[in-house]
C-alpha positions in Angstrom: 14.8 -21.7 28.1 12.3 -18.9 28.0 13.3 -15.7 26.2 10.6 -13.6 27.7 11.9 -10.4 29.4 15.4 -10.9 27.8 17.2 -9.3 24.9 17.1 -11.7 21.9 20.1 -11.9 19.5 18.9 -12.8 16.0 19.6 -12.4 12.3 18.2 -9.5 10.4 18.8 -7.7 7.1 20.1 -4.3 7.9 20.0 -1.4 5.4 23.0 0.6 6.6 22.7 3.3 3.9 20.5 4.0 0.9 21.2 2.5 -2.5 23.4 -0.2 -1.2 22.7 -4.0 -0.6 21.3 -4.9 2.8 23.6 -6.8 5.1 22.7 -9.9 7.2 23.7 -8.9 10.7 23.2 -10.2 14.2 21.0 -7.6 16.0 19.7 -7.3 19.5 16.0 -7.1 19.9 14.9 -5.6 23.3 12.0 -7.1 25.3 8.6 -5.5 24.6 7.7 -2.5 26.7 4.2 -1.4 27.8 1.5 -2.3 25.2 4.0 -4.0 23.0 4.4 -7.6 21.7 7.6 -9.3 20.4 7.0 -11.4 17.4 9.0 -14.3 15.8 8.7 -13.6 12.1 8.1 -16.8 10.1 7.7 -15.5 6.6 7.8 -12.2 4.8 7.1 -10.9 1.3 9.4 -8.4 -0.4 7.3 -5.4 -1.5 8.2 -2.5 -3.8 7.8 -0.1 -0.9 10.9 -1.7 0.6 12.8 -0.9 -2.6 11.2 2.6 -2.7 12.9 3.4 0.7 16.2 1.9 -0.3 16.6 3.2 -3.9 14.1 6.1 -4.4 13.1 7.8 -1.2 16.6 7.5 0.4 15.8 9.9 3.2 19.0 10.6 5.2 17.2 10.1 8.5 15.7 6.8 7.5 18.9 4.7 7.9 20.2 2.4 9.3 16.9 0.4 9.2 15.6 -3.2 9.0 13.3 -3.2 6.0 10.3 -5.5 5.4 6.6 -4.8 6.3 4.7 -7.7 4.7 5.2 -10.5 7.2 3.5 -13.1 9.5 4.6 -14.7 12.6 4.0 -15.9 16.2 3.9 -13.9 19.4 7.0 -14.7 21.5 6.2 -12.5 24.5 4.1 -9.6 25.6 4.8 -6.4 27.6 2.8 -4.9 30.5 -0.8 -3.9 29.7 -1.2 -6.3 26.7 -4.5 -8.2 27.1 -5.3 -8.9 23.4 -2.4 -11.2 22.7 -0.5 -14.0 24.4 2.6 -16.0 23.5 1.8 -18.5 20.7 -0.8 -16.4 18.9 -0.5 -16.3 15.2 -0.4 -12.7 13.9 0.3 -10.4 11.0 2.2 -7.2 11.7 0.5 -4.0 10.4 2.1 -0.9 9.0 -1.2 0.8 9.5 -2.2 1.0 13.1 -5.8 0.8 14.5 -5.9 2.1 18.0 -9.7 2.2 17.9 -9.7 5.4 20.1 -8.6 8.3 17.9 -10.9 10.4 15.7 -9.6 8.6 12.6 -10.2 5.1 13.9 -13.7 6.1 15.0 -14.6 7.6 11.6 -15.8 5.0 9.2 -14.7 7.1 6.2 -11.0 6.3 6.7 -8.5 3.7 7.8 -5.9 6.2 9.1 -4.8 6.2 12.7 -3.4 9.2 14.6 -1.3 7.1 16.9 0.8 5.0 14.4 4.3 5.7 13.1 2.9 7.2 9.9 1.1 10.1 11.7 4.2 12.3 11.5 7.0 10.2 9.9 5.8 9.2 6.4 8.9 10.7 4.8 11.4 9.0 7.1 9.1 5.9 7.1 10.1 5.1 10.7 9.7 6.4 14.3 12.8 7.6 16.1 12.3 5.1 18.8 13.3 1.5 18.1 13.8 -1.8 19.9 16.7 -2.8 17.6 20.4 -2.3 18.1 23.4 -3.6 16.0 27.1 -3.1 16.8 26.1 -0.6 19.4 24.0 1.6 17.1 20.3 2.1 17.1 18.6 0.6 14.0 15.2 1.9 12.9 12.1 -0.2 12.5 10.9 0.4 8.9 7.2 1.4 8.8 6.9 0.3 12.4 7.3 -3.4 11.4 10.7 -4.6 10.1 9.9 -8.1 9.0 13.3 -8.8 7.5 14.3 -9.9 11.0 13.8 -13.1 12.9 12.2 -11.1 15.7 10.5 -7.7 15.9 8.7 -5.6 18.5 5.5 -3.8 17.8 2.7 -1.9 19.6 -0.4 -4.1 20.0 -2.4 -1.6 18.0 -0.5 -2.5 14.9 -0.8 -6.3 15.2 -3.7 -8.5 13.9 -4.5 -11.9 15.4 -5.4 -14.4 12.7 -6.7 -17.9 12.3 -3.9 -20.3 13.5 -4.8 -22.6 10.6 -3.6 -20.0 8.0 -0.3 -20.8 6.3 2.0 -18.0 7.2 4.1 -18.2 4.0 0.9 -17.3 2.1 -1.1 -14.9 4.3 2.0 -12.8 4.9 1.1 -11.1 1.6 -2.1 -9.7 3.2 0.2 -7.5 5.3 0.5 -5.1 2.4 0.3 -5.7 -1.4 -2.7 -8.0 -1.8 -4.9 -6.1 0.7 -3.8 -2.8 -0.8 -4.8 -3.6 -4.4 -7.9 -5.7 -3.6 -9.2 -3.0 -1.2 -8.5 -0.2 -3.6 -11.1 -1.7 -6.0 -13.6 -2.9 -3.4 -13.4 -0.3 -0.7 -12.0 2.9 -2.3 -13.2 2.8 -5.9 -16.3 0.9 -4.9 -16.4 -0.8 -8.3 -19.9 -1.7 -9.3 -21.3 -4.8 -11.1 -21.3 -4.5 -14.9 -18.7 -1.7 -14.9 -15.6 -1.3 -17.0 -12.2 -1.0 -15.2 -8.6 -0.3 -16.2 -5.7 -1.3 -13.9 -2.3 0.3 -14.6 0.6 -1.8 -13.5 0.5 -5.5 -13.0 2.8 -6.1 -10.0 1.3 -7.8 -7.0 -0.8 -4.7 -6.1 -2.1 -4.3 -9.6 -3.0 -8.0 -9.9 -4.8 -7.8 -6.6 -6.7 -4.8 -7.9 -7.7 -6.9 -10.9 -8.9 -9.6 -8.5 -10.9 -7.0 -6.5 -12.5 -5.6 -9.7 -13.6 -9.2 -10.6 -14.9 -9.8 -7.1 -17.0 -6.6 -7.3 -18.6 -7.8 -10.6 -16.9 -5.7 -13.2 -17.8 -6.7 -16.7 -14.6 -5.6 -18.5 -11.2 -5.4 -16.7 -8.5 -3.9 -18.9 -4.9 -4.7 -17.7 -2.3 -2.1 -18.8 1.4 -2.8 -18.5 4.5 -2.4 -20.7 5.6 -6.0 -19.8 3.4 -8.3 -21.9 4.8 -11.3 -19.9 2.4 -10.3 -17.1 -0.8 -10.6 -19.2 -1.3 -14.3 -18.7 -0.9 -13.9 -14.9 -3.5 -11.1 -15.0 -5.9 -13.4 -16.8 -5.7 -15.8 -13.9 -6.9 -13.0 -11.6 -9.8 -11.9 -13.9 -8.5 -9.5 -16.5 -10.5 -9.6 -19.7 -8.4 -7.4 -22.0 -4.8 -6.4 -22.2 -3.0 -3.2 -23.5 0.7 -2.6 -23.8 1.2 1.2 -24.3 4.4 0.4 -26.3 2.2 -1.2 -29.0 0.5 2.1 -29.8 1.6 5.4 -31.2 -1.0 7.5 -29.4 -1.5 8.2 -25.6 -2.9 5.3 -23.7 -5.9 7.3 -22.5 -6.9 7.7 -26.2 -6.5 4.0 -26.8 -8.7 3.2 -23.8 -11.3 5.9 -24.8 -11.6 4.2 -28.3 -12.0 0.8 -26.7 -14.7 1.9 -24.2 -16.7 4.6 -26.0 -15.2 7.5 -24.1 -13.4 6.1 -21.1 -13.6 3.6 -18.3 -15.8 3.8 -15.3 -12.9 3.1 -12.9 -9.1 3.3 -13.3 -6.6 2.2 -10.7 -3.0 3.4 -10.8 -0.8 0.8 -9.2 2.7 2.0 -10.3 3.5 5.1 -8.3 4.5 7.2 -11.3 3.0 10.7 -11.7 2.8 10.4 -15.5 0.9 7.2 -15.2 -1.4 8.9 -12.6 -2.3 11.5 -15.2 -2.9 8.8 -17.9 -5.1 6.9 -15.4 -7.2 9.9 -14.7 -7.6 10.9 -18.3 -8.6 7.3 -19.2 -11.8 7.7 -17.0 -15.0 8.7 -18.7 -16.0 12.2 -18.0 -19.0 12.8 -15.7 -18.6 9.8 -13.4 -15.2 8.2 -14.0 -13.2 7.5 -10.8 -9.5 7.2 -10.7 -7.8 5.7 -7.6 -4.1 6.3 -6.9 -2.7 3.2 -5.2 1.0 3.3 -6.2 3.2 5.0 -3.5 5.3 8.0 -4.2 6.2 11.2 -2.4 9.0 12.3 -4.7 7.3 14.5 -7.3 4.5 17.0 -7.5 1.5 16.8 -9.7 0.9 20.3 -8.1 -0.2 18.3 -5.0 2.0 15.5 -3.8 0.4 12.1 -4.6 0.7 11.3 -0.9 -2.0 13.9 -0.3 -4.4 11.7 -2.1 -3.0 8.4 -1.1 -3.6 9.4 2.5 -7.3 9.3 1.8 -8.3 12.8 0.6 -10.7 13.1 -2.3 -10.3 15.6 -5.0 -13.5 16.2 -6.9 -14.8 18.5 -9.6 -18.1 20.2 -9.8 -19.6 21.6 -12.9 -22.6 23.2 -11.3 -23.0 23.4 -7.5 -20.9 22.2 -4.6 -20.6 20.2 -1.4 -20.0 21.1 2.3 -16.2 20.8 2.6 -13.5 22.8 0.8 -14.6 24.7 -2.3 -12.1 26.3 -4.7 -14.0 29.1 -6.5 -11.1 31.1 -8.0 -9.9 29.0 -11.0 -6.3 29.2 -9.9 -4.2 26.1 -9.7 -2.1 27.4 -6.8 -5.3 28.0 -4.8 -6.5 24.6 -5.8 -3.4 23.1 -4.2 -4.0 25.2 -1.1 -7.6 24.1 -0.9 -6.6 20.5 -1.1 -3.9 20.8 1.6 -6.4 22.6 3.8 -8.5 19.4 4.0 -7.9 17.0 6.9 -6.2 13.8 5.9 -8.3 10.7 5.8 -11.7 12.2 4.9 -11.2 15.8 3.7 -13.0 16.6 0.4 -11.9 19.4 -1.9 -14.2 20.5 -4.7 -13.0 22.5 -7.7 -15.7 25.0 -8.8 -13.6 27.8 -10.3 -13.2 27.2 -14.1 -9.8 27.0 -15.7 -8.3 25.2 -18.6 -5.1 27.2 -18.9 -2.5 25.4 -16.7 -1.5 21.8 -15.8 -1.4 20.4 -12.4 -0.3 17.3 -14.4 -4.0 16.9 -15.1 -6.0 19.9 -16.4 -8.5 21.1 -13.8 -11.2 20.7 -16.4 -10.7 16.9 -16.1 -12.1 17.1 -12.6 -14.5 20.0 -13.1 -16.2 17.7 -15.6 -17.2 15.4 -12.9 -14.3 12.9 -12.6 -13.2 11.9 -9.1 -9.5 11.4 -8.2 -9.0 9.4 -5.0 -6.1 8.0 -3.1 -6.1 4.6 -1.4 -3.8 3.5 1.5 -3.8 -0.2 2.4 -6.9 -0.6 0.3 -9.0 1.4 2.7 -9.1 -1.5 5.2 -9.2 -0.8 8.9 -6.2 -2.9 9.6 -6.9 -4.9 12.7 -10.5 -5.5 11.5 -9.8 -6.1 7.8 -6.7 -8.4 7.7 -8.3 -11.2 9.7 -11.3 -11.0 7.4 -9.0 -11.3 4.4 -7.3 -14.3 5.9 -10.8 -15.9 6.3 -11.6 -15.1 2.7 -8.4 -16.9 1.6 -9.1 -19.9 3.8 -12.6 -20.0 2.3 -11.1 -19.8 -1.3 -12.7 -16.4 -2.0 -9.3 -14.7 -2.4 -6.2 -16.0 -4.2 -2.8 -15.8 -2.6 -0.7 -18.7 -3.9 -0.9 -17.4 -7.4 1.0 -14.2 -6.5 4.1 -16.2 -5.2 6.6 -16.7 -8.0 9.7 -17.3 -5.9 10.6 -18.7 -2.4 13.9 -17.9 -0.8 15.5 -17.6 2.6 16.3 -14.4 4.6 19.9 -14.8 3.6 18.9 -14.4 -0.1 17.1 -11.1 0.5 19.4 -9.2 -1.9 18.6 -11.7 -4.7 14.9 -11.2 -4.0 15.4 -7.4 -4.1 17.1 -7.7 -7.5 14.3 -9.8 -8.9 11.8 -7.2 -8.0 14.0 -4.3 -9.1 14.1 -5.8 -12.6 10.5 -6.9 -12.8 11.3 -10.6 -12.7 8.9 -11.6 -10.0 5.4 -10.9 -8.7 6.1 -11.8 -5.1 9.1 -13.5 -3.5 8.4 -14.9 0.0 11.3 -15.2 2.3 11.5 -17.9 5.0 12.7 -16.1 8.1 12.3 -18.5 11.0 11.0 -22.1 11.5 7.4 -22.1 12.6 
């Protein structure tokens, strides 16, 4: 019997409150409204951002919610006005929308979209409106997706149609982690052939960044992590050298400077830790070094919130001269922050011209004035609906690895076990089987 137009009752992992295990519940999933599609989720990865919301962000208005944002599935039904999709299509839900109409979507410099959930709700990580209910209560859709559910409803601008030949229990990883890390190297850092790179953090995102550096032709790829068990896995993806900061009695940036005659050309921070962000910046060679922030955090300042850069702004230093956008000519770290936050998200550029070496913004301004560039990267810079199908093709053509990221396979009912594995660094990616294909 067709379920189109009807409420579906199904299993989902509900996070009723922060810092507590999720609970497998029967939820009601409403039919899709105008421009929406209802998707049967076949498989989903468990990403650290799910844990961030549950254990770190813990925003009071972000619960109850169904977590999960790294999934793949099949369209069950479509709402009025949907022409791009039909029942039976194989799709990947996207936490970054691409409406193709807003000023951000039309600008090639960014992958932001003004019409997605993240436009005004990055702190709560969900829109107020939801198609989920459980026990008479509204349940939020995490990052607009909620893939820890057998069914979800999404706006068509946040869904990518993919090759039906793609194995959904593999390509689900392209919904977040792998695309994020790979794109940070290829799209955001724009790693060049023959260059030297350092990748901080060897979770799925960091390993994907290593893979991206290799694909871009980097000559040396230095993997940095405090867990040496991850080094062999990093070698599979292309790392050439390995550094455990715990093995040294000096700052890691000094270790890397000695290894590279002054610093690396590109560093990618894939941890989401403001102290590591500083180390990553200071590991770059002055003059042209580029540091990209990939790890997600909005909890702590480095005078500006990391989310300011993760959202796509660029913070550059200029020793002599300037560019067209926002120029800070005072030499005051408070004004530097104001100048950055005055830039439009997505493509705003802030240039530090005023000289100061007196105060920290977790990195000294002189680090940037000397010519380094500090960038943020969200979803690897990919325009989501365009980029994800291309990454799926690259996997099918054996140009991108996915299988090697998967260390555990579990069912939706084992989601708390999967969360514990990631919480304690015992996995790279766990893929949950959610529904039969």
